[in-house]
C-alpha positions as CSV (number, residue, x, y, z in Angstrom):
1,M,-21.8,-2.7,-152.8
2,E,-25.2,-3.1,-151.0
3,M,-28.4,-2.2,-152.7
4,P,-29.3,0.9,-150.6
5,A,-25.9,2.4,-151.5
6,I,-26.4,1.7,-155.2
7,L,-29.8,3.4,-155.1
8,A,-28.3,6.4,-153.3
9,A,-25.7,6.8,-156.1
10,L,-28.4,7.0,-158.8
11,P,-29.9,10.3,-160.1
12,A,-32.7,11.6,-157.9
13,P,-35.6,11.0,-160.4
14,L,-34.6,7.3,-161.0
15,R,-34.0,6.7,-157.3
16,S,-37.4,8.1,-156.4
17,L,-39.1,6.0,-159.1
18,L,-37.4,2.8,-157.9
19,S,-38.2,3.6,-154.2
20,R,-41.9,4.2,-154.9
21,G,-42.4,1.6,-157.5
22,A,-40.4,-1.2,-156.0
23,G,-41.7,-1.0,-152.5
24,S,-39.1,-3.4,-151.2
25,A,-35.4,-4.1,-151.3
26,M,-36.2,-7.4,-153.0
27,V,-38.1,-5.8,-155.9
28,S,-35.5,-3.0,-156.1
29,G,-32.9,-5.6,-156.4
30,F,-34.8,-7.4,-159.2
31,L,-35.2,-4.1,-161.1
32,M,-31.5,-3.3,-160.8
33,V,-30.4,-6.8,-161.8
34,A,-32.8,-6.8,-164.7
35,L,-31.5,-3.4,-165.9
36,L,-27.9,-4.6,-165.7
37,T,-28.7,-7.9,-167.4
38,M,-30.4,-6.0,-170.2
39,V,-27.3,-3.9,-170.7
40,G,-25.3,-7.1,-170.7
41,K,-27.6,-8.6,-173.4
42,I,-27.2,-5.5,-175.5
43,V,-23.5,-6.0,-175.4
44,A,-24.0,-9.7,-176.2
45,F,-26.2,-9.0,-179.2
46,A,-23.8,-6.4,-180.4
47,K,-21.3,-9.3,-180.4
48,D,-23.8,-11.6,-182.1
49,A,-24.4,-9.0,-184.8
50,V,-20.6,-8.7,-185.5
51,V,-20.2,-12.5,-185.5
52,A,-23.2,-12.9,-187.9
53,A,-21.7,-10.3,-190.2
54,R,-18.3,-11.9,-190.2
55,L,-19.1,-15.6,-190.1
56,G,-22.9,-16.0,-191.0
57,T,-23.6,-19.7,-190.6
58,S,-20.2,-20.9,-191.7
59,D,-18.4,-24.1,-190.7
60,D,-16.2,-22.2,-188.3
61,L,-19.2,-20.8,-186.4
62,D,-20.9,-24.2,-186.5
63,A,-17.9,-25.9,-184.9
64,F,-17.4,-23.1,-182.3
65,M,-21.1,-23.2,-181.3
66,L,-20.9,-27.0,-180.9
67,V,-17.8,-27.0,-178.6
68,F,-18.9,-23.9,-176.7
69,G,-22.1,-25.7,-175.9
70,F,-20.1,-28.5,-174.3
71,F,-18.2,-26.0,-172.0
72,A,-21.3,-24.1,-171.1
73,F,-23.0,-27.3,-170.3
74,I,-20.2,-28.5,-168.0
75,A,-19.9,-25.1,-166.3
76,T,-23.7,-25.0,-165.8
77,V,-23.8,-28.5,-164.4
78,L,-21.1,-27.8,-161.9
79,A,-22.8,-24.5,-161.0
80,G,-25.9,-26.6,-160.3
81,G,-23.9,-28.6,-157.8
82,L,-21.8,-26.8,-155.2
83,P,-23.3,-23.3,-155.7
84,E,-26.9,-24.6,-155.5
85,S,-26.3,-26.4,-152.2
86,F,-24.0,-23.6,-151.0
87,V,-26.5,-20.7,-150.9
88,P,-29.0,-22.3,-148.4
89,A,-26.1,-23.5,-146.2
90,Y,-24.5,-20.1,-146.4
91,A,-27.7,-18.4,-145.3
92,E,-28.3,-20.7,-142.4
93,L,-24.7,-20.5,-141.2
94,R,-24.7,-16.7,-141.3
95,E,-28.0,-16.7,-139.3
96,R,-26.5,-18.9,-136.6
97,R,-22.7,-18.1,-136.5
98,G,-22.2,-14.8,-138.3
99,R,-20.7,-13.7,-141.6
100,A,-17.1,-14.6,-140.9
101,R,-18.0,-18.3,-140.6
102,A,-20.2,-18.2,-143.6
103,D,-17.4,-16.6,-145.7
104,R,-15.1,-19.3,-144.5
105,L,-17.5,-21.8,-146.0
106,G,-17.6,-19.8,-149.2
107,L,-13.8,-19.9,-149.6
108,Q,-13.6,-23.6,-149.0
109,C,-16.4,-24.3,-151.5
110,A,-14.6,-22.2,-154.1
111,V,-11.4,-24.4,-153.7
112,W,-13.5,-27.5,-154.2
113,H,-15.3,-26.0,-157.2
114,F,-12.1,-25.0,-158.9
115,S,-10.7,-28.5,-158.3
116,A,-13.7,-30.1,-159.9
117,L,-13.5,-27.8,-162.9
118,L,-9.8,-28.6,-163.4
119,L,-10.5,-32.4,-163.3
120,C,-13.4,-32.0,-165.8
121,G,-11.1,-29.9,-168.1
122,I,-8.4,-32.5,-168.2
123,L,-10.9,-35.3,-168.9
124,L,-12.6,-33.2,-171.6
125,A,-9.2,-32.5,-173.3
126,L,-8.5,-36.2,-173.4
127,A,-11.9,-37.2,-174.7
128,A,-12.3,-34.3,-177.2
129,P,-11.9,-36.4,-180.4
130,S,-14.5,-39.0,-179.2
131,L,-17.0,-36.5,-178.0
132,V,-16.8,-34.4,-181.2
133,A,-17.1,-37.6,-183.4
134,I,-20.3,-38.6,-181.5
135,A,-21.9,-35.1,-181.4
136,S,-21.1,-34.0,-184.9
137,Q,-22.0,-37.0,-187.2
138,G,-23.2,-34.6,-189.8
139,F,-19.9,-32.7,-189.9
140,A,-17.3,-33.2,-192.6
141,P,-13.9,-34.7,-191.3
142,Q,-12.1,-31.3,-191.7
143,K,-14.9,-29.6,-189.7
144,Q,-14.7,-32.3,-187.0
145,A,-10.9,-31.8,-186.7
146,L,-11.4,-28.0,-186.3
147,A,-14.0,-28.7,-183.5
148,V,-11.5,-30.8,-181.6
149,Q,-8.9,-28.1,-181.8
150,L,-11.3,-25.4,-180.7
151,M,-12.5,-27.6,-177.8
152,R,-9.0,-28.0,-176.4
153,G,-8.3,-24.3,-176.9
154,L,-11.3,-23.3,-174.8
155,L,-10.2,-25.1,-171.7
156,P,-9.1,-21.9,-169.9
157,F,-12.7,-20.6,-170.4
158,L,-14.1,-23.6,-168.5
159,L,-11.9,-22.9,-165.5
160,C,-12.6,-19.1,-165.4
161,F,-16.3,-19.2,-166.3
162,G,-17.1,-22.1,-164.0
163,L,-15.3,-20.5,-161.0
164,A,-17.1,-17.2,-161.8
165,Q,-20.5,-19.1,-161.3
166,H,-19.6,-19.9,-157.7
167,L,-18.1,-16.5,-156.9
168,G,-21.3,-14.9,-158.3
169,A,-23.5,-17.2,-156.2
170,W,-21.3,-16.2,-153.2
171,L,-21.9,-12.5,-153.8
172,R,-25.7,-13.0,-154.4
173,A,-25.9,-15.0,-151.1
174,G,-24.7,-11.8,-149.4
175,K,-27.3,-9.9,-151.4
176,Q,-24.6,-8.1,-153.5
177,F,-26.2,-8.4,-156.9
178,V,-24.6,-5.7,-159.1
179,L,-21.2,-7.3,-159.9
180,A,-22.7,-10.8,-160.3
181,A,-25.2,-9.3,-162.8
182,S,-22.9,-7.0,-164.7
183,T,-19.6,-8.9,-165.1
184,P,-20.9,-11.6,-167.6
185,M,-21.0,-8.9,-170.2
186,L,-17.1,-8.9,-170.2
187,I,-17.2,-12.2,-172.2
188,P,-19.1,-10.8,-175.2
189,A,-17.1,-7.6,-174.9
190,G,-13.9,-9.7,-175.2
191,I,-15.2,-11.4,-178.3
192,V,-16.0,-8.1,-179.9
193,I,-12.5,-6.8,-179.2
194,A,-11.0,-9.9,-180.7
195,L,-13.1,-9.6,-183.8
196,L,-12.2,-5.9,-184.3
197,L,-8.5,-6.7,-183.8
198,A,-8.6,-9.6,-186.2
199,G,-9.7,-7.4,-189.1
200,D,-10.4,-9.5,-192.2
201,Q,-8.7,-12.6,-190.7
202,V,-11.7,-13.8,-188.6
203,S,-12.0,-17.5,-187.8
204,G,-13.2,-19.8,-185.1
205,W,-9.9,-19.1,-183.2
206,T,-10.8,-15.4,-183.1
207,L,-13.9,-16.4,-181.1
208,V,-11.9,-18.7,-178.8
209,H,-9.3,-15.9,-178.0
210,G,-12.0,-13.3,-177.3
211,T,-14.0,-15.7,-175.1
212,I,-10.9,-16.5,-173.0
213,W,-10.0,-12.8,-172.6
214,G,-13.5,-12.0,-171.4
215,A,-13.7,-15.0,-169.0
216,V,-10.4,-14.1,-167.4
217,A,-11.7,-10.5,-166.8
218,H,-15.0,-11.9,-165.5
219,V,-13.5,-14.1,-162.8
220,G,-10.9,-11.5,-161.9
221,V,-13.4,-8.8,-161.1
222,L,-15.5,-11.1,-159.0
223,A,-12.5,-12.4,-157.1
224,A,-11.2,-8.9,-156.4
225,A,-14.7,-7.9,-155.1
226,L,-14.9,-10.9,-152.7
227,A,-11.3,-10.4,-151.5
228,H,-12.1,-6.8,-150.6
229,R,-15.0,-7.9,-148.3
230,L,-13.2,-10.8,-146.6
231,P,-11.4,-10.3,-143.3
232,R,-7.8,-9.1,-143.7
233,S,-6.4,-10.9,-140.6
234,R,-3.9,-13.7,-141.2
235,R,-5.5,-15.7,-138.4
236,W,-8.8,-15.8,-140.4
237,W,-7.1,-16.9,-143.6
238,R,-5.1,-19.6,-141.8
239,C,-8.3,-20.9,-140.2
240,A,-10.3,-20.7,-143.4
241,L,-7.6,-22.6,-145.4
242,G,-6.4,-25.0,-142.7
243,H,-9.5,-25.9,-140.7
244,W,-12.4,-27.9,-142.1
245,E,-15.7,-26.0,-141.9
246,P,-18.4,-28.5,-140.7
247,G,-21.0,-26.9,-143.0
248,L,-18.8,-27.9,-146.0
249,R,-19.7,-31.6,-145.4
250,V,-23.4,-30.7,-145.7
251,V,-22.8,-28.7,-148.9
252,L,-20.8,-31.5,-150.5
253,R,-23.4,-34.1,-149.5
254,N,-26.3,-32.0,-150.9
255,A,-24.3,-31.1,-154.0
256,V,-24.2,-34.6,-155.3
257,P,-27.9,-35.0,-156.2
258,F,-27.9,-31.4,-157.6
259,L,-24.8,-32.2,-159.7
260,V,-26.3,-35.4,-161.1
261,G,-29.6,-33.6,-161.7
262,G,-27.7,-30.8,-163.4
263,V,-26.0,-33.3,-165.8
264,A,-29.4,-34.5,-166.9
265,F,-31.2,-31.2,-167.0
266,G,-28.3,-29.3,-168.5
267,S,-27.9,-32.0,-171.2
268,A,-30.9,-30.6,-173.0
269,A,-28.9,-27.9,-174.8
270,V,-26.2,-30.4,-175.8
271,V,-28.8,-32.9,-176.9
272,D,-30.5,-30.2,-179.0
273,Q,-27.3,-29.1,-180.6
274,T,-26.2,-32.7,-181.3
275,M,-29.5,-33.6,-182.9
276,A,-29.5,-30.4,-184.9
277,A,-26.1,-31.4,-186.3
278,W,-27.9,-34.4,-187.9
279,L,-30.1,-32.0,-189.9
280,T,-29.1,-29.8,-192.9
281,A,-25.9,-27.7,-192.7
282,G,-26.1,-24.7,-190.5
283,S,-28.9,-26.0,-188.3
284,V,-26.8,-25.8,-185.2
285,A,-26.1,-22.1,-185.8
286,V,-29.8,-21.5,-186.7
287,L,-31.0,-23.0,-183.4
288,S,-28.3,-21.0,-181.6
289,Y,-29.5,-17.7,-183.1
290,S,-33.1,-18.5,-182.1
291,D,-32.1,-19.3,-178.5
292,K,-30.2,-16.0,-178.3
293,V,-33.3,-14.1,-179.0
294,C,-35.3,-15.9,-176.4
295,T,-32.5,-15.3,-174.0
296,I,-33.3,-11.5,-174.1
297,V,-36.6,-12.0,-172.4
298,L,-35.3,-14.7,-170.1
299,A,-32.4,-12.6,-169.1
300,V,-34.6,-9.8,-167.8
301,T,-37.2,-12.0,-166.2
302,A,-36.1,-15.5,-165.1
303,G,-32.4,-14.6,-164.6
304,P,-32.8,-11.6,-162.3
305,A,-35.7,-13.4,-160.5
306,S,-33.5,-16.4,-159.8
307,D,-30.6,-14.3,-158.7
308,V,-32.5,-12.0,-156.4
309,L,-35.2,-14.4,-155.0
310,F,-32.9,-17.3,-154.2
311,P,-31.3,-15.7,-151.2
312,H,-34.7,-14.6,-149.9
313,F,-36.1,-18.0,-150.3
314,A,-33.1,-19.5,-148.5
315,E,-33.6,-17.0,-145.6
316,L,-37.3,-17.9,-145.3
317,V,-36.5,-21.6,-145.2
318,A,-33.8,-20.9,-142.5
319,R,-36.4,-19.0,-140.5
320,R,-39.1,-21.7,-141.0
321,D,-41.5,-19.0,-142.4
322,W,-43.5,-21.4,-144.6
323,N,-46.5,-19.1,-145.1
324,G,-44.2,-16.3,-146.3
325,L,-42.4,-18.7,-148.6
326,R,-45.7,-19.8,-150.2
327,K,-46.9,-16.2,-150.7
328,R,-43.6,-15.1,-152.2
329,L,-43.6,-18.0,-154.6
330,F,-47.1,-17.1,-155.9
331,A,-46.5,-13.4,-156.0
332,S,-43.1,-13.6,-157.8
333,A,-44.2,-16.1,-160.4
334,G,-47.4,-14.1,-161.2
335,I,-45.7,-10.8,-161.6
336,I,-42.8,-12.0,-163.7
337,I,-45.0,-14.2,-166.0
338,S,-47.4,-11.3,-166.6
339,A,-44.5,-9.2,-167.8
340,A,-43.1,-12.0,-170.0
341,L,-46.3,-12.9,-171.9
342,P,-46.5,-9.7,-174.0
343,M,-42.8,-10.3,-175.0
344,T,-43.6,-13.8,-176.0
345,L,-46.5,-12.7,-178.3
346,F,-44.3,-10.0,-179.7
347,L,-41.6,-12.5,-180.6
348,Y,-44.1,-14.8,-182.3
349,L,-45.8,-12.1,-184.4
350,C,-42.6,-10.2,-185.3
351,A,-40.1,-13.0,-185.6
352,S,-38.9,-12.1,-189.1
353,W,-38.5,-8.4,-188.3
354,V,-36.6,-9.2,-185.1
355,I,-34.1,-11.5,-186.7
356,S,-33.7,-9.2,-189.7
357,T,-33.0,-6.2,-187.5
358,L,-30.6,-8.1,-185.2
359,F,-28.6,-10.3,-187.6
360,E,-29.3,-9.7,-191.3
361,R,-26.1,-8.1,-192.6
362,G,-22.9,-9.3,-194.2
363,A,-22.8,-13.1,-194.5
364,F,-26.2,-13.4,-192.8
365,G,-28.7,-13.1,-195.6
366,P,-32.5,-13.1,-196.1
367,Q,-32.5,-16.9,-196.4
368,D,-30.9,-17.2,-193.0
369,T,-33.4,-14.8,-191.6
370,Q,-36.3,-17.0,-192.8
371,R,-34.7,-20.2,-191.3
372,V,-34.1,-18.6,-187.9
373,S,-37.5,-16.8,-187.7
374,E,-39.3,-20.1,-188.4
375,V,-37.6,-21.7,-185.4
376,L,-38.1,-18.6,-183.2
377,R,-41.9,-18.7,-183.6
378,F,-41.9,-22.0,-181.9
379,A,-39.1,-21.3,-179.3
380,A,-40.8,-18.1,-178.0
381,F,-43.5,-20.1,-176.2
382,Q,-41.0,-21.7,-173.9
383,I,-40.6,-18.3,-172.1
384,P,-43.5,-18.3,-169.6
385,F,-43.0,-21.9,-168.7
386,Y,-39.3,-21.5,-168.3
387,I,-39.8,-18.6,-165.9
388,L,-42.4,-20.4,-163.8
389,G,-40.1,-23.5,-163.6
390,T,-37.1,-21.4,-162.7
391,V,-38.8,-19.6,-159.8
392,A,-40.3,-22.8,-158.5
393,A,-36.9,-24.6,-158.8
394,R,-35.4,-21.9,-156.6
395,V,-37.9,-22.7,-153.9
396,A,-37.2,-26.5,-154.3
397,V,-33.4,-25.9,-154.0
398,A,-33.9,-23.7,-150.9
399,L,-35.9,-26.6,-149.4
400,Q,-33.0,-28.9,-150.4
401,A,-35.4,-31.1,-152.2
402,S,-32.6,-32.9,-154.0
403,R,-34.4,-36.2,-154.8
404,F,-37.3,-34.4,-156.5
405,M,-34.9,-32.2,-158.5
406,L,-33.1,-35.3,-159.6
407,C,-36.3,-36.9,-160.8
408,I,-37.4,-33.8,-162.7
409,A,-34.0,-33.5,-164.3
410,F,-33.9,-37.0,-165.7
411,S,-37.5,-36.9,-166.8
412,A,-36.7,-33.7,-168.7
413,L,-33.8,-35.3,-170.4
414,V,-35.8,-38.3,-171.6
415,L,-38.7,-36.2,-172.7
416,N,-36.5,-33.7,-174.5
417,A,-34.7,-36.5,-176.5
418,A,-38.0,-38.2,-177.3
419,F,-39.8,-35.1,-178.4
420,N,-36.8,-34.0,-180.5
421,W,-36.8,-37.3,-182.3
422,L,-40.5,-37.2,-183.0
423,L,-40.8,-33.6,-184.1
424,M,-37.5,-32.8,-185.9
425,R,-38.4,-35.5,-188.5
426,H,-41.3,-33.3,-189.6
427,L,-40.3,-29.7,-188.6
428,G,-36.5,-29.8,-188.6
429,A,-34.9,-27.4,-186.2
430,A,-38.3,-25.9,-185.4
431,G,-39.3,-29.3,-184.1
432,I,-36.4,-29.2,-181.6
433,A,-37.6,-25.7,-180.5
434,L,-41.2,-27.1,-180.0
435,S,-39.8,-30.0,-178.0
436,T,-38.2,-27.5,-175.6
437,V,-41.5,-25.8,-175.1
438,L,-43.3,-29.0,-174.2
439,V,-40.6,-30.1,-171.8
440,H,-40.6,-26.7,-169.9
441,F,-44.4,-26.8,-169.7
442,I,-44.5,-30.3,-168.1
443,C,-41.5,-29.6,-165.8
444,S,-42.8,-26.2,-164.6
445,I,-46.2,-27.6,-163.6
446,A,-44.6,-30.6,-161.8
447,T,-42.1,-28.4,-159.9
448,C,-44.8,-26.0,-158.7
449,G,-47.0,-28.8,-157.5
450,A,-44.1,-30.5,-155.7
451,C,-43.0,-27.2,-154.0
452,L,-46.4,-26.5,-152.6
453,L,-46.6,-30.1,-151.3
454,L,-43.2,-29.8,-149.6
455,I,-44.1,-26.5,-148.0
456,R,-47.4,-28.0,-146.7
457,R,-45.5,-31.0,-145.2
458,R,-42.9,-28.7,-143.5
459,E,-45.7,-26.5,-142.2
460,A,-47.5,-29.5,-140.7
461,A,-44.3,-30.9,-139.1
C-alpha cells in the first residue's frame, strides 16, 4: 500500500494533521512508521512484562537471552550484507530499466539471502556446544546444556527472521513502509500467546516456540505482500528465476564489505552479553532489560528514520543530487536528535520509575529494579549518538562507501571490547552500558565527517 492511500484511509482530523504538519511524503512516511513502530514496541513491552513476571532473571531467561543474541546477531549481519547493497542497486535499476527489472533483482537477491541463512544455520547447529562454552563461562554446566538445546531449537527463527529482513528492505525500497514497520510485532505477539497457553509450565522452551510462531507469521505476511505486487505472467517468473540479472553481480560484490563490516559492528551486542556473563548471575538479563528500554526511543527515532530515509538517500545518489543529499542529511539528523534528547534526559532522571512500572511484578522484584535502573542511567546517553550514526550510515551505504564502513565497524568492535574490559571491572554491567555510549559517540562523529567528505568529492568530480 502506498503512503497516499494510507493517509486517505485515516480519519479526516488525523489525515489533515499529517498533511499540514509533515509537509512532504518523506516526513509523512516517517511519522507513519514511527507510529506503527511504537505500537510494535508496546506489544513487545507487553511481552517483556509477561516474561519478567513469569521468569524474572532466572537461568532459563538468561540462557534464552544469550542464544537469542547469537541469532539476532547473525540475522542482523546478513541483513547488513545483501539488503544494504540491494537498496541502492534497486533504486538505480528502477530509474534506468523500470520496476519489473528491479523486482527481478529483488527476487534473485532473496534466493541468495535465504541460501546464506540456511548455511549459517547448519554451521551454527554444529558449533552450538563450542559457542555456548566460550560465551557462557560464568554459567553452570546444566545452564550451558540448556543454552545449547535452545540454540538448536531456534534455528527456524533464524531462517524466517533473516529472510524477513530482506523482504522488508525490498518493500521499503519501493517506499512501501507499513508492512515492513508493523509485521515485526508478530514475534512478541507469538511469545505472549505461547506464554498464555503454557499456563504455569513456563520455561525457556516456551519462549522458543512463541518466537518461532511469530517469525513464521512475520515472513509469511511480507512474502504474501510482495507476491501480490509482482507480475503474474509465467514469462516474467521464468525469466526472473532462470536468467541472471546483471545487477545481482554488483549487489553481491558490494555485499561482501558490508557483510564483513556487519560481523564486526554487530558483534557488539554479542560481546556485551558474553562479557556480562562473566559478571554476577543475572547480569545478561539485567543488561537486556536496560537495552529494551533504550530501544523504545530508538524504535521511534533511529528505526523509522533509517527505513524511510534510506530509499530517499539512494534516489538522490542515483540522480547525482549531491547538494540535496547534504541538506537532507543535516535536516534529518537535526530534527530527530532534537526529538530524542528530551527522551534521553527523561530516562536518566526517571530510570527507577520506568523500570518499576514496566517490569516490577511477579518474579521481578525491587532489587532487580535497582540493578536495571543503574545500568539504564548510563545506557540512555547512547541514544542521540546512535541516531546520528544511523542517519549518517544510511548516507554512507547509499554512497556505497564499503571500505569506510568496514573500517568503522572493526574500530567499533575493538573499542567496544576495550572499553568493556576497562569499565566493567569498576562499574559491572553499568560499565558495559557506558562503553556502548562512548563507542557510539566516536563512530557517529567519524561517520558524519566521512559522509560530508565523500559528498564533497563526488560533487567536485
